[in-house]
Every structure is written in C-alpha cells, then in structure tokens.
C-alpha positions in Angstrom: 3.4 -14.3 2.6 5.9 -12.2 4.2 9.5 -12.9 3.1 11.7 -13.4 6.1 15.5 -13.3 6.5 17.6 -16.2 7.2 18.9 -15.3 10.6 19.0 -18.2 13.0 17.0 -18.0 16.4 18.4 -18.1 19.8 16.6 -20.2 22.3 13.5 -18.2 23.3 13.0 -20.0 26.6 9.7 -21.5 27.9 7.2 -18.7 27.8 5.1 -20.4 30.4 8.0 -21.0 32.9 6.7 -19.5 36.2 10.1 -18.2 36.9 10.1 -15.8 33.8 9.9 -12.7 35.9 13.0 -13.6 37.9 14.9 -14.8 34.8 14.2 -11.6 32.8 15.2 -11.7 29.0 18.5 -13.5 29.2 17.5 -15.5 26.0 15.8 -13.3 23.2 14.3 -14.7 20.0 15.8 -13.4 16.8 13.2 -11.1 15.0 12.9 -13.3 11.9 12.2 -16.5 14.0 9.7 -14.6 16.1 7.8 -13.7 13.0 8.0 -17.2 11.7 6.4 -18.5 14.8 3.7 -16.1 14.9 2.8 -16.5 11.1 3.3 -20.3 11.4 0.3 -20.5 13.6 -2.3 -18.6 11.6 -4.0 -18.6 8.2 -5.3 -16.1 5.9 -9.0 -15.6 6.4 -11.5 -16.3 3.5 -14.3 -13.9 4.3 -15.6 -12.0 1.3 -17.1 -8.5 0.7 -19.3 -7.8 -2.3 -18.4 -4.0 -3.0 -19.2 -1.4 -5.4 -16.4 -0.1 -7.5 -16.6 3.2 -5.5 -15.7 1.3 -2.2 -13.2 -1.0 -3.6 -9.9 1.0 -3.9 -7.0 -0.9 -2.3 -9.1 -3.9 -1.6 -7.8 -7.4 -2.7 -9.7 -9.5 -5.2 -11.1 -12.7 -4.1 -12.2 -13.8 -7.7 -10.8 -13.9 -11.1 -12.1 -11.0 -13.3 -12.6 -11.2 -17.0 -14.1 -8.6 -19.4 -17.8 -9.1 -20.2 -17.7 -6.9 -23.3 -15.0 -5.5 -25.5 -13.7 -1.9 -25.3 -14.4 -0.3 -27.7 -17.5 -2.3 -28.6 -17.5 -0.7 -32.0 -15.2 0.6 -34.7 -14.3 4.2 -33.9 -12.5 7.0 -35.6 -8.9 7.5 -34.2 -8.6 11.0 -35.5 -10.8 14.0 -36.1 -11.5 14.0 -39.9 -13.8 12.4 -42.5 -15.1 8.8 -42.7 -14.7 7.6 -46.3 -14.4 4.4 -48.2 -10.8 4.1 -48.7 -10.6 3.2 -52.5 -12.4 6.5 -53.2 -9.2 8.3 -52.0 -6.7 6.4 -54.1 -4.5 8.7 -56.2 -5.2 11.9 -54.0 -2.2 14.2 -53.7 -1.4 17.8 -53.2 -1.8 18.7 -56.9 -4.7 16.4 -57.6 -7.1 16.1 -54.7 -10.0 13.7 -54.7 -13.4 15.3 -54.5 -16.0 13.6 -52.4 -19.6 14.6 -51.5 -20.4 15.7 -47.9 -23.1 13.3 -46.7 -23.0 14.7 -43.2 -20.8 17.2 -41.5 -22.3 17.4 -37.9 -19.6 15.1 -36.4 -22.0 13.3 -34.0 -20.7 10.6 -31.7 -23.1 8.1 -33.4 -23.4 9.2 -37.0 -26.8 8.4 -38.4 -25.8 8.8 -42.0 -24.1 6.0 -43.9 -21.2 6.6 -46.2 -21.8 5.6 -49.9 -19.4 5.6 -52.8 -17.6 9.0 -53.2 -19.1 10.3 -50.0 -17.7 11.6 -46.7 -19.1 11.9 -43.1 -17.5 14.2 -40.7 -16.2 12.4 -37.5 -14.3 13.2 -34.3 -11.8 11.1 -32.4 -13.7 8.4 -30.5 -17.0 8.6 -32.5 -18.4 5.4 -34.1 -17.3 4.6 -37.7 -20.5 5.2 -39.9 -21.9 2.4 -41.9 -20.2 1.9 -45.2 -17.0 3.6 -44.2 -13.7 1.9 -43.7 -11.2 4.6 -43.2 -10.8 8.1 -41.7 -9.0 10.9 -43.6 -7.4 13.3 -41.1 -8.9 16.7 -41.0 -5.5 18.3 -41.7 -5.6 16.6 -45.1 -9.0 17.9 -46.2 -10.5 21.2 -47.4 -14.2 21.6 -47.3 -15.8 23.6 -50.1 -19.6 23.9 -49.6 -21.0 20.4 -50.0 -17.8 18.8 -51.1 -14.4 18.1 -49.7 -11.1 17.9 -51.3 -8.9 15.1 -50.2 -5.2 15.7 -50.5 -3.8 12.4 -49.1 -5.0 8.9 -49.8 -5.8 6.4 -47.1 -5.8 2.7 -46.9 -8.5 0.5 -45.5 -8.8 0.7 -41.6 -6.4 3.6 -41.6 -7.1 5.9 -38.7 -9.7 3.4 -37.4 -9.6 1.8 -33.9 -10.9 -1.7 -34.1 -13.4 -3.4 -31.9 -11.5 -4.6 -28.7 -8.5 -2.5 -29.3 -8.3 -1.7 -25.5 -9.8 -4.8 -24.2 -11.1 -8.0 -25.9 -14.4 -9.7 -24.9 -13.7 -12.4 -22.3 -10.1 -11.2 -21.8 -8.6 -12.2 -18.5 -8.0 -9.0 -16.5 -7.0 -9.9 -12.9 -6.4 -12.9 -10.7 -7.5 -13.3 -7.1 -5.0 -11.6 -4.8 -4.6 -8.5 -7.0 -4.9 -5.3 -4.9 -7.1 -2.9 -6.7 -5.8 0.6 -7.9 -7.8 3.6 -9.1 -6.8 2.7 -12.8 -8.0 -0.8 -12.2 -11.4 0.6 -11.0 -11.7 2.6 -14.2 -11.0 -0.3 -16.4 -13.4 -2.5 -14.6 -16.1 0.0 -15.1 -15.2 0.4 -18.8 -15.8 -3.2 -19.5 -19.1 -3.4 -17.6 -18.3 -4.3 -13.9 -19.9 -2.4 -11.2 -19.2 -4.7 -8.3 -16.4 -6.9 -7.2 -15.8 -9.7 -4.7 -12.8 -8.8 -2.3 -11.5 -10.2 0.9 -12.8 -8.5 4.1 -10.3 -6.5 5.9 -8.9 -8.2 9.0 -10.2 -6.8 12.2 -8.1 -5.8 15.3 -8.9 -5.1 18.9 -6.5 -2.6 20.3 -6.3 -2.7 24.1 -4.1 -0.1 25.9 -3.4 -1.2 29.4 -2.0 0.5 32.6 -3.4 2.1 35.6 -1.4 5.3 34.9 -3.0 6.0 31.6 -5.4 8.8 31.1 -6.8 10.3 27.9 -6.1 14.0 28.7 -4.9 16.4 31.4 -2.5 14.1 33.2 -1.7 14.7 37.0 1.4 13.7 38.8 2.3 10.0 37.9 -0.3 9.8 35.0 0.6 9.5 31.4 -1.5 10.4 28.3 -2.6 7.2 26.4 -0.9 7.4 22.9 0.0 3.8 22.0 -3.5 2.6 21.4 -4.4 5.6 19.1 -1.1 5.3 17.2 -1.4 1.6 16.7 -5.1 1.8 15.8 -4.5 4.2 12.9 -1.5 2.2 11.9 -3.7 -0.9 11.6 -6.2 0.9 9.6 -3.4 2.1 7.2 -2.2 -1.5 6.7 -5.4 -2.8 5.6 -7.1 -3.7 8.8 -10.2 -2.5 10.7 -9.1 -1.3 14.2 -11.4 -1.0 17.3 -9.7 1.3 19.8 -10.7 0.2 23.3 -10.9 2.1 26.4 -7.8 1.8 28.8 -7.8 -1.2 31.0 -6.1 -1.0 34.4 -3.5 -3.5 35.7 -6.2 -5.9 37.1 -6.1 -9.5 36.2 -9.8 -10.0 36.0 -10.2 -6.7 33.9 -7.4 -7.6 31.6 -8.7 -11.2 31.1 -12.2 -10.0 30.3 -10.8 -7.3 27.8 -8.8 -9.9 26.0 -11.7 -12.5 25.9 -14.0 -9.8 24.5 -11.8 -9.1 21.6 -11.2 -12.8 20.6 -13.9 -12.3 18.1 -11.5 -10.1 16.1 -8.8 -11.5 13.6 -6.0 -10.0 15.8 -5.7 -8.7 19.4 -3.2 -6.1 20.3 -2.4 -4.9 23.8 -0.1 -2.1 24.7 1.9 -2.1 28.0 2.3 -4.7 30.6 4.7 -6.8 28.5 7.8 -6.8 30.5 8.6 -8.9 33.7 7.7 -6.4 36.5 4.9 -7.1 39.2 2.5 -5.0 37.1 3.3 -6.8 33.8 0.5 -9.2 33.8 -0.6 -9.5 30.2 1.8 -12.4 29.2 0.8 -14.5 32.3 -3.0 -14.0 31.4 -2.2 -15.0 27.7 -0.7 -18.2 29.0 -3.8 -19.0 31.1 -6.1 -18.4 28.1 -3.8 -19.9 25.3 -0.1 -19.9 24.9 2.8 -17.4 24.7 4.9 -18.3 21.7 7.7 -15.7 22.2 8.5 -13.4 25.1 11.5 -11.2 24.4 12.9 -10.5 21.0 16.4 -9.4 20.0 15.5 -6.0 18.7 16.0 -2.4 20.1 13.9 -0.6 21.1 11.2 -3.0 22.4 12.7 -6.2 23.3 10.0 -7.1 26.0 7.3 -7.7 23.3 5.5 -11.0 23.5 3.5 -13.0 20.9 0.8 -15.4 21.7 -2.1 -17.4 20.4 -5.6 -17.9 22.1 -8.2 -20.0 20.3 -6.4 -19.5 16.9 -6.4 -15.7 17.4 -2.9 -14.2 17.4 -2.2 -11.8 20.3 0.6 -9.3 20.0 1.7 -7.8 23.4 3.4 -4.5 22.6 5.6 -2.8 25.1 4.3 0.3 26.9 7.1 2.8 25.7 5.8 4.6 22.6 8.7 4.2 20.3 9.0 0.5 21.3 5.4 0.0 20.7 5.6 1.5 17.2 8.7 -0.5 16.2 7.1 -3.8 17.3 3.9 -2.9 15.5 5.8 -2.4 12.3 7.6 -5.7 12.8 4.7 -7.9 13.8 1.3 -6.4 13.3 1.9 -5.1 9.8 3.0 -8.4 8.3 0.2 -10.3 10.2 -2.5 -8.0 8.8 -1.0 -8.3 5.3 -0.9 -12.0 5.6 -4.4 -12.5 7.1 -6.0 -10.0 4.6 -4.3 -11.4 1.5 -2.5 -8.1 1.0 1.0 -7.8 -0.5 3.6 -7.1 2.2 6.0 -4.8 0.3 9.1 -3.5 1.8 8.7 0.2 2.9 10.4 2.9 0.6 13.9 3.7 1.4 16.2 6.7 0.9 20.0 6.2 0.6 22.0 8.7 2.8 25.2 9.2 4.6 25.3 9.0 8.4 26.3 12.2 10.1 27.4 10.5 13.2 28.1 7.0 14.6 25.1 4.8 15.7 26.0 2.4 18.5 24.2 -1.0 18.8 24.6 -4.3 20.6 25.9 -7.2 18.7 23.1 -9.9 18.2 20.4 -7.3 18.3 18.6 -5.7 15.5 18.6 -1.9 16.2 16.2 0.6 14.8 17.8 4.1 15.0 15.5 7.0 14.4 16.8 9.6 11.8 16.0 12.8 10.0 17.3 13.3 6.4 18.5 16.5 5.1 19.1 16.9 1.2 21.6 19.5 -0.2 21.0 20.7 -3.7 23.0 22.9 -5.9 20.3 25.6 -5.6 18.5 25.3 -2.3 15.3 27.4 -1.8 12.5 27.6 0.6 10.2 25.8 -1.8 11.4 23.2 -4.2 9.2 23.8 -7.2 10.7 20.8 -8.9 8.8 18.7 -6.5 5.7 19.9 -8.3 6.9 19.8 -11.9 7.9 16.8 -13.9 11.5 17.6 -14.9 12.2 14.3 -16.3 15.2 13.8 -14.1 15.9 11.8 -11.0 18.8 14.0 -9.7 17.3 17.7 -9.6 21.0 18.7 -8.9 21.1 16.7 -5.6 24.5 16.9 -3.9 24.0 14.6 -1.0 21.5 13.3 1.5 22.5 13.2 5.2 20.9 11.0 7.9 21.0 12.6 11.4 20.0 10.4 14.3 17.2 11.9 16.5 17.8 9.4 19.1 19.9 6.1 19.2 18.1 5.2 22.6 15.2 6.3 24.6 12.1 4.2 23.7 9.8 6.5 25.7 10.6 9.7 23.6 7.7 9.8 21.2 8.9 12.9 19.5 12.1 11.2 18.4 10.1 9.0 16.0 7.1 11.3 15.3 9.7 14.0 14.1 11.9 11.6 12.3 11.8 10.7 8.5 12.4 7.1 9.1 14.8 4.7 10.8 18.1 3.1 9.8 18.3 -0.6 10.7 21.5 -2.0 12.3 21.7 -5.8 11.7 22.5 -8.2 14.4 25.8 -8.9 12.7 27.0 -5.3 13.3 28.3 -3.5 16.3 26.9 -0.1 15.3 27.4 1.9 12.2 30.2 4.5 11.7 29.8 8.2 10.7 30.0 8.7 7.1 28.5 5.2 6.1 26.1 4.9 3.4 22.8 3.8 4.8 19.1 3.0 3.9 16.6 5.0 5.7 13.5 3.0 5.9 10.5 5.4 5.6 8.1 3.0 7.4 5.4 5.6 8.1 4.9 6.0 4.1 4.2 2.4 3.7 0.7 1.1 3.6 
C-alpha cells in the first residue's frame, strides 16, 4: 500500500455540482487526500498467472515458495584436491608427508571410484565426494609421484567438504506472497527444482487520448501531435501494468462515453485532455453520468485540473492535456494505483542531493514540481567518466558538488522541459518557493519502476 503524507485536505467541493464550470477551481484537494480517496475506493485484484521462470522477472508472487530439494543434494568438494579418509592424513607435515595410493586421478564430477583406507581420489571444486571419503586435501598440499601422492598437511573430518543443504535446505521457506521476483531469485528457484511460479497478473490500463485538435503526425495549423497517450502508456507498462493505447477520441459526448465504457473491462481507465472546466472539457461530466467524480482539482502544479473518478468499481484518472501536467499527475496517481492493484511495492523514486542554482517560486498551499537538470563537478572532469564503468570502491569519486538547474518553473505545455530534465524538485505546500543555494532532493521519477 502507498504510504501517504499527513497533509490535511481542503474541501474539494461537490464534483457533481452543475455549476462546476463557472466556479472553476476555487477549492482544490490536497494531493495526499486525493490519493487517499482514489485508493480508498479500490482493492488489489487477485487474478493469477502461472508462468515459467523465463517469463517471471519482476513479477509478484501469489504463493509461498519452499525448496522441494536441498542444494547441494550431495556432499561436494569445496576445493580442488584429493578426497581422502581424514585419519589417513594424521601426522602429515612438511618434513614427514603421508603417502597415499592414487585410486583415481581423473577428477570427474561424479567419481565412480570409492576411497578406501590409505587411498585418494582426485576431485575438483563442486564435484561429489566419493564414497568412503570424508575430507579433501587441497591440491597445494599434495605432490603426486606416479601412483602415489605425498600429503604435507593433515585434514580433519569434513574439512574442505560442503555439506548437503549448505546453500538451501530441503523444505526451506524461500519467499512469501507479495515478493517481487529478481533475476537472482529466478536462479535460486531453478536450482531447487522449480520451473514455474504463480504470480499476480499485471493490472490492465486503457489509455484514451481525447481532443479534436490531436493528430498522430504532420500537424497543420491548430493541430497538435498526440504525445500524452503514448507517454502514459509506456509509463504504465514500466510501472507494472499492461497498457492499451487507444486511438484519439474527439470532443464528442457520445464518442467519449462509448470509449470510456469500452475500457471498463480494464483495471484502470486513463483519459488525457478534457479535464478542466472549458466548454470542450467534457470528460468529468461524462464520468459523473456513468459513475462518480471523487476529486476535480488538486493542489499541485503543474496539472491542478486533474480529476479522479470511479465507474462500476473501475478507477478513472482524467489527466490534463498539457504534456508536463499529464506526466506529473500520472506519476502521482497512476503509478501508485498500478502498484496497489498489482500487489507491487510502491518504492520512492531514487533521489540526488543538489544545490539549487536559482530560486524556484511556488504558490503557498500548492505542491510544486519544478523540472531541473543536474550538473556534477569533479576534481578531474573529462568527456567520459571511466569510474562509472569501474568499481572503485568509493562513493565520492572526487565529487565537488552537484548543482540543480531549473529547466522551467512553469509552462506545463513545454514537453522538452521534462524530457530533457534529470528529474524534479518538489516544493511542499508549506513553502513559498525555494531559495538559490538551498540543498534539495532531485527526484529521478523516470528511473523508478
């Protein structure tokens, strides 16, 4: 479940109020309260996929997993050397080696030759311990002379031997439901004998771009290339959903209603555009006739005209048409809802600490997302930072400072301001801007999954 902050909400107003267009957004719901309302009306789905390990990376387990077999399932040599009976080496030293007969020096993975008294069988790391042996002498402590070996260091019983179940014990509990599988997990599951897993299905999303001015390419006067639906669809896929990117729907009530009803088979419906209070902003009214609008107008910038609704238990996110506003609201609402519905952890995006190069203005009571680029100065700047490719076992790499330079503080229609940024700085509702030189956290939202 998403962890929300404790900010109190302002009154959101009645979303079904017929005077909504004339009243505008005088009262805007705080971001945290808007998310609470949306998540409070839905539940995680319980649909399950049965997948091969090759398909299961990043998926969330829907069942507990135990180990059907031990790893290793046999005693094995932990070193290259000779398998022996430990008591035959007692008293061995540099000046008085113990001499043993070579029973087998082929070093097979599963030696066929047992080890008898005063005998030795060559083994390599990971090979099964031969019958009769109970220790391994490291190859560095042995000299082979024809059909005999001289042992210069005594070993104790079980020395240099990996026991059964050293890695994983039989019936050991490995993972609980809700665990998101990583590549290392898949390797472990294969090693213990699993080849398929039960995981939760990825939540489905219908993404509907709206607006009679939108075209897919070659815009003429008054036309705009559709980008919001494409961007949001790929973000939804990155966040664990399965998005269906629909064709543009014009600003026609019947067409919009039909498009939204078609996608009520999805777990989430997302529309882009038509969310404000103008004469062509029809989507909130249509949601009201099909279900209910929970929130219309949120105290964030850019993108306060976002609306959130529910139709037949299906959440609907009505994103503003300006590209940056659509992205900000997708991160704030679509990402947590997909994580919640799909049983995925909703971890915070990674951050970079930096100093602001200039002041960021903001409106008190509004959470502002200011796009920034980061520049890092080091003691020895170069065109290519080779330390990025080499583990230098240091966190500093001679970093002097990291500077955050705003790309835009406003202008939610300027897509390049976010696409060419490294992240954004969040100005909380309690602040009236941030000063130049302040230390800030740059949220790298686009690197989060």
